Structure formats: C-alpha cells, structure tokens
N, C-alpha and C positions, 0 to 999 in steps of 0.2 A: 652734372647732369642724373646722375645715380640717385646723388641723393633727392633733387626734385622727384625722379620717376616712386623713390623709399616712401616719399612726403607724402605723395598722394597716393599710392598703395595701402598705405595706412588712414588715412583719412577717409580710404572709402568703406576701408571696414569698418568704421564706426557710423560714419554716415548711411546706408544700407538697412542698416538692422530700426536703424530711429526712423526713415523714413517708414521702413517696413509694418513696424508696430502703430506708427499714426494711421494706418490705411485698417489694422485690425490683425490680427491671427488669420492667413492665408497657405494654404498649400495644398491647390489642387488646380484641376484645370481647369476650371470655369472662367471665363472675364470677365476682367476686374470690373466694366462697366453693370454686371449684375450685383455685384455686393456693392456698387456703387446704388443702385436700383435698393436695396435690401434695406442698405443704411437709410436711403431717403424716407424709406416707407416707414419702416420703423421711427425715425425719430417722430415723424408725423401722427403716426399711431397712438403714442406713449404722450405725444401733447394732447390728440384726442379723447382717449383714454386716459389720461391725468395718474402714470403710471409713473411712481416714482425711480426707480430703477426696472432692468431688463438682461436679459444672459441671453444669448443668441451661440448656437453650437449647428452646423452644417457639417454633416457626414455623405461621403461620394466613395462607394464598394465600402474599401477597406483600409480609408485615411480621411480624415479633418480636413476640409475646404474650408471653414472659416469659423472662428473664433472671437466673438467681443462681448464688451459689457456697455451697459449704455444709461444714463442718469446714476441716480446714488442710492447705495445702502442703506444710509442710515441720516439723521438729520445732521450729522456733524458736515454732511457731501462728502464721504469714503466713497469711491465712485467704486463703480459696480465692476466685475472684471470677470473673466471667462472663470476664473476658479473660488468667486466667491459663490459661498455654499447658499441654498436656500430650500424650503419644505418642496417635495414634490407631490408630497399626494398622493392621491391612487394611482400614480404611475409605479408606485413601491409596490402593487400589487405584485407585477411580474418579477419582480424578485423574487416574491413569495414564490408565483410559480416555479423559477427557477431553481430555487434551492430545494424544492418540492420533488422537480422531474431530476435534477442529479441523483438524491436519496433512491429514485425510481432506477435509475440505470445501475447501481451501487449492487440494485436487488434488495433492499430493504424495504421498498416502498413498493406494497401493489395496484395501480388505479382502481381498478374494479373493488376491492377490499373494503369494505364497514371500516368507520373511521371511528366505531368503536373497537376494533381489534388495536387502535394506538393509542387509546386511552384509559390506564392500570387502571382497574376498579369501578368502571365506572357503571357496568351492566348491574354489578353493586349494587349499585346507588339507590335509595328508597324511592317507592314511587316513578323509576322511569321504567318506559314502557316507549322503546321508539323502534323505526324503521333503519333495515338498511341503506344508509348516506354512504353514497362511495366518495373515496379521495376526487375521483375523479369530477364527482357533480359538484364539490364542493369550489373543484376549478375551473370549471362551467358557471356557477353559478347557476344549477338545477335541482339545489337542495331544499327548495321549498321557502328558503327562510326572506322575509323583505327587509327594507332598509329598515321601515318604521321600528320594525322589532329593537330595532340600536339603538337607535335614540335614548333611549330611559339607561342603556345601561354606558350610555360615552356620557353623560352627562354627569353620571355617580360612579361610575371609575376609582377603584383605590389607586396610590399610587405602592412604590417596594417595586423590588426585583419579583416578585412571584406574581404581578399585575396580571400579565400576558394570562398566566394559570386560571385564574382566581377570573376572569373574562371569561376565557377559554371552557371552562368547568360549567359555568354562570350558560352563557347558551348552551350546553347540551344538557345541561340538567331539565330548564325551563323553556327552548323553544325546539328541539328537535323532535320532539314530538308532533309538535305542530306543523310539519312536513307534510304536505301530498301528494307522495312519488306515484301515483299512480296514472301520471303522465307527466314528467318532468317540462317544467317550463323556466326559462327563464326569468330569473328577477335576482336583481342588483343588491347585494346586501356586503357588509362589511365580516359580517360575522363570518362566513365562509372561508373568509382569507386570515379572519382570527384563530379559526380553530386548526386550518393549514400551518401555521407557525404553531402554535403550540403540538402541532403532530412531528413537526421537521424537530423542536426541541426533544420530545420523550426518544425520538427513534435515533436520532444521531447522539445524545446525550450531552449537547451542548447547548447553550442557552440560545435563542433566537439572534440574541446581540453576537455573539462570537461566530454564530456557524455563519453570521453572511460577511462580514469583517473576513474571516477567511478563505472564505470558498468561492467567494462571489466580487466583492470589493479589489479584495489582496492579488487573484490572479489577471484582473482586467483593470491595476492599476487606477484604481479609482482613490486618488491621496486622501481627493476633499470632499468624502461620502462620510457618513456620521449615521449611528443610528439611535442618539442616545444627542438631547435637547444640547449637554453639556457641552459635550465633545463639540458639536456643531459653533454654538456661542464663541468658546474658546479658538475657533480656527479661523474667524468671520464668518459667523451667520449674518447675511441680509437683516434687516431691524424688519417686522414684519407689523404691516399698515393694513385701517381698514379705516372706510368711508362714512363718513360723518358728515348729512347735510351738503352733499358735498366736497369736502374738504380732506383731507390725504391723514389722518390721526395715530400717531404710533401705538403699537398694543404690544401692553406688558401683560399682559392678563391670562387665567387658564385656557386650559384645551390648545395651545401651541403643540404641546405633546403629552400624548396620552399613551401611558407605557402599555395598557390593557390594548389597544387600537393598534398597535406598531405593527403588526405584518401587513396591515389593510391600507396605510400609508400614514406613516409617521416617523419617516427615513429624510434626511437631508443629503442634498447632492447638488454641486455645482457644472454646468454647461460642458466643460471640458471634460470629466469623467461620463458626465451620460456619454455624450460623442464617443467613450470608448466605448459602455455599454449595449449602442445602437451598431457600432461597429461592428462587434459578437454576434447580434442579434440580425445582421444583416451578411453575414459569412460565414453559418453554421456551427454559432457557439466558438468562433476562433476570435482573439484578438493579440495580434501579434504572435508568439511563440506559445502563447499560452489556448487552451478550451477547456474553457467551461461548465458548455454543453454538444451535446451531439446534434450532427445537421438534424436525422429527424425527431428528435426532443426538443429542439426550436420551432422545426415544422410544426408540430403536433401543437404548444404553443402557442402559434401564431394563425391555426386552421380551426374557425366557430365550427360547432356539431351541425349548424343549422344555420344559415345566410342567417346575418341577420342577427344574432345573438349575442355570443358569450367565446370569446376562444381563454386562453390560462393568459388572463392579466392586457390580452391583446385585444382591442373592436376592428373590426372593417367598416366602411366607409369609404365614400368617393369628395374628391374635390373638385366639382365642373367638372364631374365624371370622370376624373381618374384615380382608378384603384388606390387605394392606401389601409393601411391598418394604424394604429395609435391608442393615443388613450388620455383623459387628458385629466390633471391630477387640482385639485382643492384644499387646504386649510385655511384659521384662521391666518388670516393675510399673507398668504402665500398663496400663489397660479401657477400650474405648468399645461402647458400642449407636447407631444410629440408624435411624428409621423412615420412614415416607414414606406416610400414608394416603391415598391418592388421591381415597378416594371423600370427605373431608373438608376436603381440601387442608389438612392439618397434618403439621408432620413436628416428629421428637424426637432430640435431640442428649443424651448420655449421656458424662461421660468419670470416673473414678477412678482415682488415682495409687495403685494394690495392685492384683497379680496373682501367683495360683501355679498350678498346677493343680489343686488344690483348689477354688478361683475355677470349674472346668467341674463341668457338670450331665450325671455321665454316665451314659449313652456318647455323651449329644450336646456332644462338645467345642464346636462352634459358641458351644453358648450359654452365658453368663457368668451372673457377678452381673448386671452392669450391663444385658444382654440382658432379665434378670426385671426389670430395675426400669424399664429404660424401657419395658416393655412393661404395668407396673404404668401407668408415666404416662399410656398413650394410652388404659387402660382406663379411665379415670379423666376424661379429655380430653370419652370419644364415653360418656360414660352406662352405662359396662359395669362389672361387678362385678367388685374387682381377683381375680383368681386367688389361689387358698390359698395361705398361704404357706409355701415349703419346705421343709426344714433351712437351722437358722442355721449361722452360722459358728464358733458355738461347738458346736452338734450335730455337726456335721461335724469336726470334729478331736476332741469326743469319742470315735466312732467310729473314727477313724483311729488317735489315740495307746493309745485301749482296746488294739485288735487289736495296734500296735507294743506295749504293754505286756505283754498276755499270753503272745505269742513269746517277751520279755527274760524274764520269770517263768520257764516253761520251758527256755527254753536256760541259763540262770543254775543251776535245777536238775541238768539235762541234762552242768553243767559239773561242780559238785559232786562228782556221783558220779560222774565220769572221774575227777577227781584222788585221791579214795579209792578207787577201783579198781586206779590206775595208781601205788600206794606200795604198795596192802598186798602180803601173803607171797603169792607165785605157788601156785595151786593148781593139778597138770595137768589132774586130772579137771572142772576146771570150765571150763579153757583151748579155746577151738578157734580154730581157727589161721582158717578162713573169715570168722568174725563178727569176729574181729578188723579184717582185711585189709575187709570191705566198710565198718566204723565209719571207717578212715582214711579210705578213697574219700570217702566221704559228707562227712567234714568239711571234708578238701582242696578239696572241687570248687568249693561256692560262692565261698570266699575265691580260689580259681586265677579263675575268673571272674569276680566282683570288680575283679578287680588287671587284668586283659586288655581290660575294659572302658575301663578309667581310661584301660590307657597306648596302647591303640589306637582307630583310626577305625573298629573294625569293625559297630560297631552304634550309628552317631551319635545316635541319636534316647537312648542314656544318657545323655553331653552334654546334650541336647536335656534334660533329664530332674531332671541336676546346675541346669541353670538356672531351672528353673521351677519346682521341687517340692524344693529341699536340705535340709531339714528330713528325709525321708522316703530320700531320698538317703546322707544320714550314718547313720540309722541303719544301713540295711542295711551302709554298712560298718564299723561297729561291731558289728555281728554276725557280720557276715565273720572279724574277729582273734577273738571270740570265740570262732567254731567252729575255725580255722586252732589255735585254743590244745588246744581236745580235742583236737583233731588229734597235735598233740606228742606229747602227754601217753599216746597212744593208742603212739603209736612209741613214745616210751621203755619203757612197759610191755612191746611187742614186743621190743626189745634187753633187758630186762632175762629175760624168760623163755627170747629165745635163747641168752642166755651161762650161764645155770641148766640148759637141756638140754645146751651144751657139757661144762659142768664135771661132770654128770652120767654122760655117756658115755665121762669119762675111765678106761681100764685104776687097778685100785685097786693102788697098788704094795703088792710082796710083806713080808709081818712077818719079818723076821729069829728 
C-alpha cells in the first residue's frame, strides 16, 4: 500500500507540469477560461492575418500571469516560445528613455540642458548655428525634427562600431538648425532618440550597447534580450518575413539591423523578457529585488507634456474607452505592440515575425496587425467586447492585387493598340503631331521618374517603400517598363511618319 501511494505521488509530479505546459505558462489569478478565450482569439487572428509566428506576454501587478508562443519561428517549423527573441522596433525607444532618466537621477544629465552640452566639440563645427534643443525635447519628440529627415540617413547609414556616433553627428550638423522651437510641437522622429543614444555614450563613458546590457537587461533578468543582430541570431532569433503578393517570404537582406539607428528601435527581446520590463514599468521601476528607476522617473516617462502627444518612449491612448499607455514597434520583418492598463495594473506584449506596409491600418500608420491583436487581448482580459474584425490579410491583398490587375489589363490592352498603330500604314489624314508628342511624353514620364527615384536619394521614402512593400514597387517597375515600351513604339511611328513625309516632299524627276 505504501509503495502504491509513493508511485502515485511520483507520477503526479510528472503529470502536473506536463499538463500545465500544454496550457501555456500561467501564474496568476485570472480564470483559465479567459486564457482559453485569448488562445482561441489569437489563433483565429493568426490565420486571418497570415502570421507565421507570434509570442504573447501578460502581466498583472508584479507578476507574469500568461506566456505563450504560437506558430513557427522559421521555415524549419521551429516553434515560437516565450523565450524566442523578436525585433521590438520603436518599443526600444522607452529603453533609451529609461537609460537617460537613470543618468538624470545620478545627476549626470540635466533634462533642460541643451544637448550641445553633451556633444564635445559640436559648437566648434564649421557652419553650425543651432538653437538650444534640450534633452527633454528630444525625449518628448518636440525638437522640431521630422521623420522624413531621417529616411535619407536610414537607407545610407554606415556600419561599424562608430555608426551610431556618425549618424548622431550627422543629425546634429545637418538637421538641428532646421528645428523651429518658437512653439514646440510633437513630431515623431527617430533622430531624437539616435541623438539621445549618443548622449548616453558621451555621459556614461560606455557604448550604448554595453550600457543597456548592464543597466537594464541585467537587473531586469532579460536573458533573451540583445542589442546586436549577431547575438540575437545566435540565441534563436525568429526569422523575419515580408509579404509578397499575399505570401510570407523569409527576408535576409539589409535593414534588419541598422547600428546607426540602434537607440531608436533596433533591439531584440522575447515576450518573457519584455514582461519583466512591463512589470518594472507598472511598479515604479522595481522588478523583484532590483530597482532600475525611481517611481517619480517612471511616472515622468509615462506622462505626456500635452495629452495626445508623446511622453518618453510611451504614448497614451484608449481601447474602447479604457485608458492605456503603449507603443507599437516595427522594423523589416518584425512587428510588436505593448499596452499597459493603469486602472487594472495589466500589461500586454505581442510580437510577430512578419511586417510589410500593408499591415498598417491606413491612414493610421501607427496601428498595425499586432496593435489590433493586443487591443483584442486587453478587451478579453478586462471583460470588454472584442472589437469587430477588420479586413483580413487575404481581403487586403484581394483589394490591392485587384487594383493592380485591373490597371495591368488596361495597360496591356493599350500596349496592343499601340503595337498595331505603330506598324500600320500611315495615313496623314488621321495623324496629329501634337497628340503623338503628348502620348510620347506620357509614356516616358513615369519610367524616367521611377529610374530617378531608384538611382538617387531625391525621395528616400521610395527606398523605404522598396524595403517594406517590395511587391507593389516591383509591380510599379514592371508597369514602367511596359509604358516605356509604348513610348518606344510611338517614337518608331513618328520616325516612319517623318520619313514618309520627307519622301513625299522630294521633287519628282522629269520624264524623258
């Protein structure tokens, strides 16, 4: 009898953990039915939005109450887990803000001091006459910079250990004097946080990478968080995917990691690690026995100077009337969303390993697929109805592909007519020189424009579109080639007409 009891106890020790892991990692007081609803909702949305993988973290008060991975992290079928690193995008701006405020608490940075004070030799640079932009204005994104100013740097940034310094000094030299500080206005720009990252290096005497590791990742036990792509890959980074004509295609090109833009959002983390970070944000900077920031500084981080603007790495919003603070994150092949619900002391983080421009809920470019999913999870956790489903990814591509198909059919029809027109017998009665010139100009304008955009930096957003929505840009280039072909055929027709006209004007030879 004693042996039977001992066997039952030993078996239970194995069975209970196995059962628990099958349900996802839970450690809270929420009803299990809620987590079942969350699982069902996420799995449905993953199918609707064609997401290869997703990671979820939910925290309440000072503990993690749910962690789970869904789908696959790469083409081999490796499952996503709560420890799988993803690119966190602009959520990383709050890491930079936290680092700055740590140095403020140490008395090494003054929030209202001009940033020139922390950039040695800047004032001595030739032809630089800048206004006094403060550290606080960079944190609150009221420096006068715009995001358009950063695109040119983003597509042409150097690599190497000094990439951050070069990029920051480029903004300092070329853009600071363009800021209009008479009436500071919130304008989102990566340049603000690139400069803050450089200030951190100058003040701390450490690289941005080493500072974040030592003063944020280490005390928060963020063991699967990284500040370089190489480290993230070595530790199981989820493969990034882009959407091409509705298909998810693995991406291994440039811009996954831009060292010069690192402080603005090129860090990597897991759902479990970011849950630790959210706990610190919800509990006055404390995680377990460590404090990374004072409660006053955390409150400052999360408070916008004017409602509806920008705090310090955070923004306020609402989900069906429920006040939240949060931030979306996106970089090539990755998207993320984090929300904190202050009234409920709840935090949610959602990662996925696919992103293209079509994921944005235009015209609200800051609302992406993971934003929608994270909002739904918050609704489920707070007993609110989940918002009505928007367009699925299949429906979005049906619209986009449908428009492209209609235009392609029209252009091919036009090309067929042009081909017939260019080889038929020329009839002077039906010829209009002005109309022909107008058609030639029309047919060559778009191809020339596409060529200029592709070969120059005159419009950097074109190169960003090539990165984030390659399928549409490829289609535009193909259409440009077809238009150019039409133009060439019309030129041939013009040459034939000119030759015919010249021949008809030659004097007839006298007959003997």
